[in-house]
C-alpha positions in Angstrom: -37.4 -151.5 25.2 -36.5 -150.3 28.7 -38.9 -147.3 30.0 -36.9 -144.2 30.2 -35.3 -143.3 33.4 -36.3 -139.8 34.9 -33.3 -137.4 35.3 -33.0 -134.7 37.9 -31.9 -131.3 36.7 -30.6 -128.1 38.4 -30.7 -124.5 37.0 -27.3 -122.9 38.1 -29.0 -119.3 37.7 -32.1 -120.0 40.5 -31.6 -121.0 43.9 -33.8 -122.7 46.4 -36.8 -124.7 45.7 -36.9 -123.1 42.2 -33.6 -124.3 40.9 -34.7 -128.2 41.4 -36.5 -129.3 37.7 -37.2 -132.9 37.0 -37.2 -133.8 33.4 -37.5 -137.0 31.6 -34.7 -138.0 28.6 -35.0 -141.3 27.0 -32.6 -143.9 27.3 -32.1 -145.2 23.8 -30.2 -148.8 23.2 -30.2 -148.9 19.3 -29.1 -146.3 16.8 -32.7 -146.2 15.4 -33.9 -145.2 19.0 -31.4 -142.4 19.3 -32.2 -141.0 15.8 -35.7 -141.1 16.5 -35.8 -138.8 19.9 -33.0 -136.9 19.0 -36.3 -134.0 18.2 -37.7 -134.6 21.7 -33.9 -133.8 23.1 -33.7 -130.9 21.5 -36.6 -129.8 22.5 -36.4 -130.7 26.3 -32.7 -128.3 25.5 -35.0 -125.5 24.0 -37.5 -126.1 27.3 -34.0 -125.7 29.4 -32.8 -122.8 28.2 -36.4 -120.8 28.3 -36.9 -121.8 32.0 -33.7 -120.2 33.2 -34.5 -116.8 33.0 -37.9 -117.3 34.5 -36.4 -118.0 37.6 -33.6 -115.4 38.1 -36.1 -113.0 39.1 -36.4 -113.4 43.0 -38.9 -112.0 45.2 -36.4 -109.5 47.1 -37.2 -106.4 45.6 -40.8 -106.7 45.9 -40.3 -107.9 49.4 -37.8 -104.4 49.6 -40.4 -102.5 47.9 -43.2 -103.3 50.3 -40.6 -103.0 53.2 -39.9 -99.0 52.2 -43.2 -97.9 50.7 -46.2 -99.6 52.7 -45.7 -97.0 55.4 -43.7 -93.6 53.2 -45.3 -90.7 52.7 -44.9 -88.6 49.9 -45.6 -85.5 51.3 -42.7 -85.6 54.1 -39.4 -83.8 53.6 -37.2 -86.6 54.2 -35.2 -85.2 57.2 -34.1 -85.9 60.5 -34.3 -82.9 61.9 -37.5 -80.4 60.6 -35.3 -77.4 61.3 -32.5 -78.8 58.8 -32.5 -78.0 55.2 -32.3 -80.5 52.5 -29.4 -80.6 50.5 -30.4 -80.5 46.7 -27.6 -80.5 43.9 -29.4 -79.6 40.5 -27.4 -79.5 37.1 -28.3 -79.8 33.9 -27.4 -80.9 30.3 -27.6 -78.8 27.4 -28.4 -81.3 24.3 -29.7 -78.9 21.3 -30.5 -75.5 20.8 -34.1 -76.3 18.8 -34.9 -72.8 17.5 -34.2 -69.2 18.7 -37.6 -67.5 18.0 -36.4 -63.4 17.7 -40.1 -62.3 16.6 -41.7 -64.0 19.7 -38.1 -63.6 22.1 -38.3 -67.3 23.2 -35.7 -69.6 23.2 -36.5 -73.6 22.9 -34.0 -76.1 24.0 -34.0 -79.7 24.7 -32.6 -80.1 28.2 -32.1 -83.1 30.3 -32.6 -81.7 34.6 -30.4 -83.2 36.9 -31.5 -83.5 40.4 -30.0 -85.3 43.4 -30.7 -85.6 46.9 -30.5 -88.1 50.2 -33.8 -89.4 51.3 -33.7 -90.8 55.0 -36.5 -92.9 54.4 -35.2 -94.9 51.7 -32.5 -96.7 53.5 -31.9 -100.4 53.3 -29.0 -103.1 54.3 -28.7 -104.2 51.0 -27.2 -107.9 52.5 -30.8 -108.3 54.2 -32.7 -108.1 50.6 -30.3 -110.5 48.1 -27.8 -107.8 47.7 -30.1 -105.5 45.9 -28.6 -101.9 46.1 -30.5 -99.8 43.7 -34.5 -99.5 43.0 -36.2 -97.2 40.1 -39.5 -95.9 41.6 -42.0 -93.7 40.1 -41.8 -90.3 41.1 -45.3 -89.7 42.1 -44.9 -92.5 44.9 -41.6 -90.4 46.2 -41.3 -87.1 47.9 -39.8 -84.8 45.1 -38.8 -81.3 45.4 -41.0 -79.0 43.1 -38.6 -77.5 41.3 -39.6 -75.5 38.0 -37.9 -72.9 35.4 -39.3 -69.5 36.5 -39.3 -67.9 33.0 -40.7 -70.5 31.6 -43.4 -69.8 28.2 -44.8 -73.2 28.1 -48.2 -73.7 28.2 -48.0 -76.2 30.4 -45.2 -74.4 32.2 -43.4 -77.8 32.9 -42.0 -79.1 29.9 -40.3 -82.4 31.8 -41.1 -86.2 31.2 -41.9 -87.9 34.4 -38.9 -90.8 34.7 -38.3 -93.4 37.5 -36.2 -91.9 40.1 -33.2 -94.2 40.7 -33.0 -95.0 44.6 -29.5 -96.5 46.6 -29.4 -98.6 48.9 -27.8 -95.5 50.9 -30.5 -93.3 50.6 -29.3 -91.8 47.6 -32.0 -90.4 44.9 -31.2 -89.3 41.1 -34.1 -88.2 39.0 -33.2 -87.3 35.7 -36.2 -86.0 33.5 -35.7 -85.1 30.0 -37.8 -82.2 28.5 -38.2 -79.2 25.9 -38.1 -76.0 27.6 -39.5 -73.1 26.1 -38.0 -70.3 28.0 -38.4 -65.9 27.6 -35.3 -64.2 26.5 -34.8 -60.6 25.4 -33.1 -60.8 22.1 -31.0 -58.0 21.2 -30.7 -57.3 17.7 -28.3 -54.4 17.9 -25.6 -55.8 15.9 -27.8 -58.2 13.6 -26.4 -60.6 12.0 -23.1 -60.0 14.0 -24.8 -60.4 17.5 -24.3 -62.7 20.4 -27.4 -63.3 22.5 -27.4 -64.4 26.1 -30.8 -66.1 27.3 -30.9 -67.0 31.1 -33.0 -70.2 32.4 -33.8 -69.5 36.0 -34.6 -72.8 38.1 -35.7 -72.7 41.6 -38.1 -74.4 44.0 -41.8 -73.1 43.9 -42.4 -73.7 47.4 -39.9 -74.3 49.5 -37.3 -71.1 51.1 -33.8 -71.8 51.7 -34.1 -72.8 55.3 -36.2 -75.7 53.9 -34.2 -76.6 50.6 -30.8 -76.0 50.3 -30.3 -76.0 46.4 -26.6 -76.1 45.3 -25.3 -76.2 41.9 -23.6 -79.6 41.1 -20.9 -77.8 38.6 -19.1 -74.4 39.4 -18.6 -74.7 35.4 -22.3 -74.6 34.9 -24.3 -76.9 32.5 -22.7 -79.7 30.6 -22.6 -79.5 26.7 -20.5 -82.6 26.3 -23.2 -83.9 24.2 -24.3 -81.5 22.6 -25.9 -81.3 19.1 -24.7 -78.5 17.0 -27.1 -76.3 15.5 -27.1 -74.5 11.6 -27.6 -71.3 12.8 -25.7 -71.1 15.9 -22.6 -71.2 17.9 -22.4 -72.1 21.4 -19.9 -70.1 23.2 -20.9 -71.6 27.1 -23.3 -72.6 29.2 -22.3 -70.9 32.9 -24.3 -71.5 36.1 -24.8 -69.2 39.3 -26.2 -70.0 42.4 -28.2 -67.0 43.9 -29.7 -66.2 47.4 -32.2 -63.8 47.7 -33.3 -61.8 51.0 -37.2 -59.9 50.2 -38.2 -57.4 52.6 -41.4 -59.2 53.1 -39.9 -62.4 54.5 -36.9 -63.2 56.6 -35.6 -66.5 54.7 -33.8 -66.4 51.6 -35.0 -67.3 48.4 -32.5 -69.4 46.4 -32.3 -70.4 42.5 -30.0 -71.7 40.5 -29.5 -69.5 37.1 -28.1 -70.7 33.3 -27.1 -68.7 31.2 -27.2 -69.8 27.9 -24.1 -67.8 25.5 -24.9 -68.5 21.7 -23.2 -66.2 18.5 -25.1 -66.1 15.5 -23.5 -68.0 12.4 -23.4 -65.3 9.6 -22.6 -66.9 6.3 -26.3 -67.2 5.5 -27.2 -63.5 5.9 -23.6 -62.7 4.4 -24.5 -64.7 0.7 -28.1 -63.9 0.8 -28.5 -60.6 2.1 -25.7 -58.6 2.2 -23.6 -59.3 -1.2 -27.1 -58.9 -3.1 -27.3 -55.5 -1.7 -24.0 -54.6 -2.9 -24.1 -55.8 -6.0 -27.8 -54.1 -6.3 -26.3 -51.0 -4.9 -23.5 -50.7 -6.9 -25.3 -50.9 -10.1 -27.0 -47.4 -9.4 -24.0 -46.1 -9.5 -23.8 -47.5 -13.7 -27.2 -45.7 -13.8 -25.0 -42.4 -14.1 -23.0 -43.6 -17.2 -25.7 -44.3 -19.2 -26.6 -41.2 -21.5 -29.5 -39.1 -20.9 -31.1 -40.2 -24.2 -31.5 -43.9 -23.0 -35.1 -44.7 -22.3 -33.9 -47.4 -19.6 -31.8 -44.7 -17.5 -35.0 -43.6 -15.0 -36.1 -47.6 -15.1 -33.1 -48.8 -14.1 -32.9 -46.8 -10.8 -36.8 -47.5 -10.0 -35.6 -51.0 -10.5 -33.1 -50.8 -8.0 -35.1 -48.9 -5.8 -37.9 -51.9 -5.4 -35.2 -54.7 -4.8 -33.9 -53.0 -2.1 -37.3 -52.6 -1.0 -37.6 -56.4 -0.9 -34.9 -57.3 0.9 -35.5 -54.7 3.4 -38.4 -56.8 4.0 -36.9 -60.3 4.6 -34.9 -58.7 7.1 -37.9 -57.1 9.0 -39.7 -60.0 8.7 -37.2 -62.1 11.0 -37.1 -59.2 13.4 -39.2 -58.7 16.5 -41.6 -55.9 16.6 -39.6 -53.8 19.3 -38.3 -50.2 19.6 -35.7 -50.9 21.5 -32.8 -51.0 18.7 -32.4 -51.2 15.1 -30.4 -53.7 13.6 -27.1 -53.0 12.0 -28.3 -54.2 8.7 -31.6 -52.3 8.4 -29.7 -49.5 9.2 -27.2 -50.3 6.1 -30.5 -50.8 3.8 -31.9 -47.8 4.9 -29.1 -45.7 3.8 -28.4 -47.7 0.4 -32.1 -47.1 0.0 -31.7 -43.3 0.7 -29.0 -43.3 -1.9 -30.4 -45.0 -4.8 -33.6 -42.8 -3.8 -31.3 -40.0 -4.8 -30.0 -41.2 -7.5 -33.6 -41.5 -8.8 -33.9 -38.1 -7.9 -31.1 -36.9 -9.7 -31.7 -38.7 -12.6 -34.9 -37.4 -12.8 -33.6 -33.8 -12.5 -30.9 -34.6 -15.1 -33.6 -35.4 -17.6 -35.7 -32.6 -17.0 -33.2 -30.4 -17.8 -31.7 -32.4 -20.6 -34.7 -32.3 -22.9 -35.2 -28.6 -22.3 -34.2 -25.6 -25.0 -34.3 -22.2 -25.1 -37.4 -22.4 -27.5 -39.3 -24.1 -24.6 -38.4 -23.3 -21.6 -37.1 -19.6 -20.0 -34.2 -20.2 -17.1 -35.9 -18.9 -14.0 -34.6 -16.6 -11.6 -33.7 -18.9 -9.2 -31.9 -21.2 -11.4 -30.0 -18.3 -12.9 -29.1 -17.4 -9.1 -28.4 -21.0 -7.6 -26.6 -22.7 -10.4 -25.4 -20.3 -12.3 -23.9 -17.3 -9.4 -23.3 -19.6 -6.6 -21.7 -22.8 -8.9 -19.7 -19.9 -10.3 -18.5 -18.6 -6.7 -17.6 -22.4 -5.5 -15.6 -22.7 -8.4 -13.7 -19.6 -8.5 -15.0 -18.5 -11.6 -16.6 -14.5 -12.7 -20.1 -14.5 -13.1 -20.9 -12.0 -16.2 -23.6 -10.0 -15.3 -25.7 -8.4 -18.5 -28.8 -7.7 -19.4 -31.3 -9.7 -21.5 -31.5 -6.5 -24.1 -27.8 -6.4 -24.6 -28.0 -9.9 -25.2 -30.2 -9.9 -27.6 -29.4 -6.9 -29.7 -27.4 -7.6 -32.9 -25.6 -4.4 -32.6 -23.6 -5.3 -29.6 
């Protein structure tokens, strides 16, 4: 049997010296030899497939990173002239409203920020680096604007996750950090549960003024809500944005911020079927208490039970409301009025039962009852009040 010849194969995915690989293939001269060496051919083929991706990553990105970052200073503001402001485009994408905490007056959201600026120190000619047009660099290796949310209520203040910065060969830097933001929001509960809320999120640089960092709104329409996940309690009306340029008395330079307003409307279906409808039904039963005869022992018990039921519903409303005296919710006002009416019906039932079980043998009509009920009610009904003395009423001769 002849010795196997050595065949030179070239990997089309590699270049230079890495492209050439020398592999040995047997040259069978008979069918038994071909069958015996079939397994070896399969192993060689798998080795070739494994070799292809191993050689595709060239040294261009490594060489480019060294060229860009060896003398790079992450504390230097990347501008040609230090007196010129750096243009920063800022926007956000609202992904989800996680929670609206009325009691603590907090808004918890899932948001992706989008910051885009141009770094003059991160430019290169892609043809000199194997056609590499973009890089992914950790943010701590580069200069990054210190944009924070001013009205943050998070324990760590900044709730973003540090992702890589996408750097293109023209110096454009794109930084899209996602995060769970916990912001303060003044909740107006006047029209609860038919209320609309406006929660603002104010972003700006923590140390740079407007002459150093020019913060621009990326989209005049405001935040992006195309990927918003619907909430079961709130409807999203919009996320308008506004650029504010403020001059303070202490300083001549302006301070710029971008304020996004999250406009939401409460869905009332839950509160309608779980609070309003039961309250109306329970309150209407107070009217049925007047139809019961006074001799019925459950007349007073019915009114007291209705009053206690309304108290339970009022406590449920109070637990969801913030402890503030700025406004009284509409639903709370409704419950208080209903409770006052039911309490009045209970008092009326007590008086009715008290007078019903009186008789001339056990009780004598007092003077104020005679004056208040007989005289005044007679005058109100245009009846003539008959005055007579008690002796005349008890004299059998008259």
